[in-house]
N, C-alpha and C positions, 0 to 999 in steps of 0.2 A: 023380397019382392023387387024385381027389376022393372023399372018404369020405362027406361029407354035403352036400347041396345043398338050399337052400330054394326053394320055388316062387317064381316071379317076383312074385306079388302080395304075398307075405310080405316079400320083400326091399324092395319099394318102401315098405311101411309102416315098416319099420325105418329106412330112409333118411330118410323124412319126420320121424320123431321125433328123429333126431339132428341135424337142421339147426340152425345157430346163427343169431342175429340178432334183430331186434325186429319185433314184429307191428305192424300199423297201429293197433290199439287202444292199445298201449303208447306209440306215438309221439303219438297224439292226446291221451292222458292227460298225458304229459309236457309237450306244448305248452300244454295248458290250465292246468296248474300254473304253468308259466313265465309265461303271460300274466297270471294273477292276481297273481303276485309282481311282475311288471313294472309293473302298474297301481298296486299299493300303493306301490312305490318312487317312481313318478312323482308320485303325490299327495303323498307325504311330502316330496319335493324341492320341489314347488311351494309347499307350506305353509311350508317352511323359508325359501325365498326371500322370501315375503311377510312373514314375521316379521322377517327381517333388514332388509327395506326399512322396515317400521314402526319398528323399533328405531333405525334411523339417523335417521328423522324425529323420533322422541321425544327422542333425544339432542341434536339440534341445537335443537329447540324449548326444551328445558331450558336450554341454554347461552344462548339469546337472552333468556329470561325472567330468568336470573341476571344477565346483562349490564345489562339495564334496571334491575333492582333495585339493582345496585351504583351505577348513575348516580344514583339517588335517594338512596342512602346517602351519596354524596359531596356532596350539596347541603344547604343549610340547611333544616331541616324547616319553619321558620316561613315560608319562601317558597312553600310548597305551600298552595294554597287549596282549600276544600271544593268539590267538583264539577269540579276540573281533570281533564282527560282528554286523552290522546294516542292517536291511531290511525295506525299506519304499516305499510307493506309492507316486509318485509326479505327479502333473498335470500342464500342461502349455497350456493355451487356452482350446481347446477341445481334446488335446492329453494327454494320460495317460501313465506313465512309472513306472517300478519297479526298484528301485536303491538298490543294494546290495553292502555293503562294508565289508571288513575283514582285519585283521591285522595278520602278521606273524613276530615273533621276531627271530632274528638269533643269533648265538653264539657270535658274536662280539658286540652285543647290538643294532645293527641297526634294524629298523622296516620297513617291506615292507607292504605297504597299497595297496589293490586291490579294485577297484571300477568298478562294472559292472552295466550298465544301459540297460534295455530291454524294448522295446515298448510293451504295453499290447494289441495293435491292431494286430490282426492276419494278416492284409493286408500288413503292412509294413515289419515286421520281422526285425526291426532295433535293433542291439545290439552294444554297445560301451563298450570297456574295457580299463581301465587305470591302470597302476601300477607305484608306486614310492617308492623308498627306502629312508628313513630318517635316518641319522646317528646322534649319540649322540656326541656332541662336548665337548671336555675337559675331556673326560674319558680315 
């Protein structure tokens, strides 16, 4: 026995209001937010990789500059003449560098040695410069 019956149009409205799921607008909004987030994450990842690459070049360039400076520290400073310079290409792994060294003699007999190491890769742009002054002892 049916006590109360809604008209057919009223029932269809009630059914439509109770349907569950996502509308196309909600899906498009979610996709847009996801795309913005993904682009930001991609850019951050690319920048992180570039910084890691540059850091590796900087580290090796510093090592090469210190190695050359240690070579000079192991030699007799009086053997270094004013205007002496050395230019060489050095490779470590798959990285290539140009190492330039020069000597300047001062009026007190001290020698200042300059070592510049530059990455040959146009991507990194790494340059390291060291300078040290060696004094002649006992003069």
